[in-house]
C-alpha positions in Angstrom: 35.1 115.4 147.9 38.5 114.6 146.7 37.2 111.9 145.3 34.7 113.4 143.1 37.3 115.6 141.7 39.2 112.8 141.2 36.6 111.2 139.0 36.0 114.1 136.9 39.7 114.5 136.0 39.7 111.0 134.9 36.7 111.0 132.8 38.2 114.3 131.1 40.9 112.5 130.4 39.5 109.5 129.2 37.3 111.2 126.6 39.5 113.5 125.3 42.2 110.9 125.1 39.6 108.7 123.2 39.0 111.6 121.0 42.7 112.0 120.1 43.2 108.7 119.3 40.1 108.8 117.0 42.1 111.4 114.9 43.6 110.0 111.6 47.3 110.1 111.5 48.6 113.0 109.7 50.0 112.2 105.9 53.8 111.5 105.7 55.7 114.6 104.2 55.5 114.5 100.6 58.3 113.0 98.9 60.5 115.5 96.3 60.4 114.4 92.8 63.8 113.5 90.9 64.3 115.8 88.1 65.0 114.1 84.6 67.3 116.3 82.4 67.5 115.9 78.6 70.8 117.7 77.7 73.6 119.3 79.0 72.6 123.1 78.6 69.3 121.8 80.5 71.5 120.3 83.4 73.7 123.4 83.6 70.4 125.8 84.2 69.0 123.6 86.5 72.5 123.7 88.7 72.6 127.3 88.3 69.2 127.9 89.5 69.7 125.9 92.6 73.6 127.6 93.1 71.9 131.1 92.8 69.4 130.8 95.7 70.3 127.6 97.8 68.1 124.7 98.3 68.5 121.3 96.9 68.1 119.1 93.6 67.9 115.5 93.0 68.6 114.3 89.4 66.9 111.1 87.7 69.7 109.0 86.9 68.4 106.9 84.0 69.7 108.5 81.2 73.2 109.4 80.7 73.9 113.1 79.6 76.2 114.0 76.6 78.5 116.8 77.5 80.0 118.4 74.3 81.4 121.7 76.2 82.1 122.3 79.8 79.1 122.6 82.2 79.9 125.9 84.4 78.0 126.3 88.0 78.8 129.8 89.4 78.6 129.2 92.8 77.4 132.3 95.3 77.3 133.0 98.9 73.5 132.5 99.6 73.8 132.3 103.2 74.6 129.8 105.9 73.1 126.5 103.9 74.2 126.6 100.4 73.2 124.2 97.7 73.1 120.6 97.6 73.5 118.7 94.5 72.2 114.8 94.7 73.1 113.5 91.3 72.1 110.1 92.4 74.4 108.1 90.0 73.6 110.3 86.8 76.4 109.9 84.5 77.8 112.6 82.3 79.5 111.4 79.2 82.1 113.7 77.8 82.0 113.9 74.1 84.8 116.5 73.9 88.0 115.2 71.6 90.4 118.3 71.9 91.5 117.8 75.5 90.8 121.3 76.4 87.6 121.4 78.0 86.8 119.9 81.1 83.4 117.8 81.9 81.9 120.2 85.0 83.0 123.1 86.6 81.9 124.6 90.0 83.7 127.8 90.7 82.8 130.9 93.1 82.2 131.0 96.7 79.6 129.5 98.8 79.1 127.7 102.3 77.5 123.9 103.2 77.4 123.0 99.7 77.0 119.5 98.8 77.9 117.3 95.8 76.9 113.8 95.5 77.1 110.7 93.7 78.2 111.8 90.3 79.6 109.7 87.5 81.6 111.1 85.1 83.5 109.7 81.7 85.7 111.9 80.0 86.4 110.4 76.5 90.1 109.9 76.6 90.2 106.4 75.0 90.8 106.9 71.3 90.9 111.0 71.2 92.3 113.4 73.6 89.0 113.6 75.3 88.3 116.0 78.1 90.8 117.9 79.9 89.6 117.3 83.5 86.5 115.6 84.9 85.7 117.3 87.7 86.7 121.0 88.6 85.8 122.8 91.9 87.4 126.2 92.5 87.2 129.1 95.0 86.9 132.0 93.0 86.4 136.0 94.7 86.1 134.4 98.2 86.3 131.0 99.9 84.2 127.6 99.9 83.5 126.7 103.2 82.2 123.5 104.8 81.7 121.5 101.6 81.1 117.8 101.0 81.9 116.1 97.6 80.6 112.5 97.8 81.5 109.4 95.7 82.6 111.3 92.7 83.7 108.7 90.2 85.6 109.9 87.2 87.4 108.0 84.9 89.3 108.3 81.1 90.1 112.0 81.2 93.1 113.9 79.4 94.5 115.6 82.5 93.3 115.1 86.2 90.1 113.4 87.2 89.1 115.5 89.9 91.0 119.0 90.3 90.6 121.5 93.4 91.7 124.9 93.8 91.9 128.0 95.8 90.8 128.7 99.1 88.7 125.9 100.1 88.3 125.1 103.5 86.6 122.4 105.9 85.9 120.2 103.4 85.1 116.6 103.1 85.9 114.5 100.2 84.1 110.7 100.6 84.5 107.7 98.6 86.3 109.4 95.5 86.8 106.6 93.1 89.0 107.2 89.4 90.9 105.4 87.1 92.6 105.9 83.5 93.1 109.8 83.6 96.3 111.0 81.8 97.2 113.5 84.7 96.7 113.1 88.5 94.0 111.0 89.6 93.5 114.3 92.2 95.1 117.2 92.5 94.4 119.8 95.3 96.0 123.2 94.4 96.8 125.9 96.7 98.9 127.9 93.9 98.8 131.7 95.0 96.4 134.0 92.9 97.5 137.3 90.9 99.9 139.3 92.7 100.7 136.5 95.3 97.3 136.4 97.0 97.2 133.5 99.1 94.8 130.3 97.9 95.9 127.9 100.5 93.2 125.0 101.0 93.0 124.1 104.6 91.4 121.3 107.0 90.5 118.8 103.8 89.6 115.2 104.8 89.8 112.7 102.1 87.8 109.4 103.3 88.1 105.8 101.8 89.9 107.3 98.5 90.5 104.7 95.4 92.7 106.9 93.5 94.2 104.8 91.1 95.6 103.8 87.7 96.3 107.8 86.6 99.4 108.6 84.3 100.1 111.0 87.2 100.1 110.6 90.8 97.1 109.3 92.7 97.1 112.6 94.7 99.5 115.7 94.3 99.1 118.3 97.0 100.4 121.6 95.6 101.2 124.5 98.2 99.1 122.4 100.6 99.3 120.3 103.7 96.4 120.7 105.8 94.9 117.3 104.5 93.9 114.1 106.3 93.8 111.3 104.3 92.3 108.7 106.2 92.0 105.0 104.4 93.1 105.3 100.8 94.2 102.9 98.0 96.7 103.8 95.2 97.1 101.2 92.7 98.8 101.5 89.5 99.4 105.0 89.2 102.4 106.2 86.8 104.1 108.6 88.9 103.6 107.8 92.7 100.6 107.5 95.1 101.0 111.0 97.1 103.2 113.9 95.9 103.5 116.7 98.2 106.7 118.8 98.8 104.9 120.4 102.0 103.9 117.2 103.4 100.6 116.0 104.5 99.1 116.4 108.0 98.1 112.8 108.5 97.6 109.4 106.2 96.5 106.3 107.3 95.7 103.3 106.8 97.2 103.6 103.0 97.7 100.7 100.7 99.5 101.3 97.4 100.8 98.5 94.8 102.7 99.1 92.0 102.1 103.0 91.9 105.1 104.3 90.8 108.5 104.5 92.5 107.4 105.6 95.8 104.2 105.6 97.9 104.8 109.2 99.4 106.9 111.2 97.5 108.0 114.4 99.7 110.8 115.5 97.5 111.8 119.1 98.8 110.1 119.0 102.2 111.5 121.6 104.1 112.9 120.7 107.8 110.5 123.7 109.0 107.5 122.3 107.7 104.2 121.2 109.7 104.6 117.7 110.6 103.7 114.9 108.9 102.3 111.7 110.3 101.9 108.2 108.6 100.5 105.5 110.0 99.5 101.8 108.7 100.9 102.2 105.5 102.0 99.5 102.9 103.5 99.4 99.7 103.6 95.9 97.7 105.2 95.5 94.1 106.0 92.6 91.7 108.2 95.1 89.9 105.7 95.7 86.7 104.4 98.8 85.7 101.5 100.3 84.5 103.1 103.6 82.5 105.9 104.3 85.2 108.8 102.8 86.8 108.4 100.0 89.4 107.5 100.9 93.1 110.7 100.6 95.6 110.0 102.8 98.4 107.4 103.7 100.6 108.7 107.1 101.2 110.9 109.4 99.4 112.3 112.6 101.2 115.3 114.4 102.0 116.8 111.8 104.2 115.0 110.7 107.5 112.9 113.9 107.9 112.8 115.3 111.2 109.1 116.5 110.4 107.9 113.2 109.2 106.3 111.0 111.9 106.2 107.4 110.5 104.4 105.2 113.3 104.1 101.8 111.0 104.7 101.2 107.5 106.5 98.6 105.5 107.1 97.3 101.8 106.0 93.9 100.6 107.9 92.7 97.5 106.6 89.6 95.5 107.0 87.7 92.3 110.0 89.2 90.8 110.5 92.4 92.5 113.9 91.8 94.1 113.9 94.2 97.0 112.1 97.3 98.4 112.9 100.0 101.5 110.8 102.0 103.8 112.8 105.0 103.2 114.3 105.8 100.0 118.4 106.9 99.8 119.2 110.1 100.7 119.8 112.1 97.7 
């Protein structure tokens, strides 16, 4: 009896297993189509449509888009999963010439937003060009859990990348900037009207190349909750990193001929949150881009009690006579 039951079960499994194997495989999920835009107005409309409801959009990068006026995208809180904008290498050519209009601006409040693979040219060559290349600002609320990935910005009249307000727990991955007449990147926590706090917090900057600007590579204004993990600062006019409140962590960081100091912490209070720097190197041959030659790894009020320098050194070469890790006390 037991053997008969066992044989029946085996036959049942064989038949239905064979039937299952003979069924055609399910088709793969349909891939999304790339959206080809025909103008700046078309691009703005498509970006805003996604910002209004969430979801994702992927653009066809084959044709650059001329931008005569600022593309403004109003961000909205659409729930736990915000908009995802994948530009796939699309180029925005700013054609403005007055130095007053930025190329693209995202402003408002949202969560879990992604902006990826966008190239911006600001026309600041023979004209004043665009103001800022890329702007992100928290307005009437916060921007949480955002990701900015591989923004490449060049030739703007002010900042290449400008971030303002209460932006929290965000990741800025592989930003690439050059030839901006302001800073390569600014993160600005200046209080709002009536002193309302607008402090950026827990920002991670990864593998940044913030170089060849007339200002600083990175300027933090009323902000220090920033981790700079691997950065290159080459040929900036005023310096590498400027922050009167310090920076939570930076390392490894390389600078060359990038203004008087790789880290300028002038004005840093002895009661400020700690700053940790590890694996920092500054080299110079005495040549300049638009500012004075690099001489100091760190510029701060004396050997500061809240600055923890774990490893850092300077490398003079060529005609550069001497350099120092710490600038002389003012």
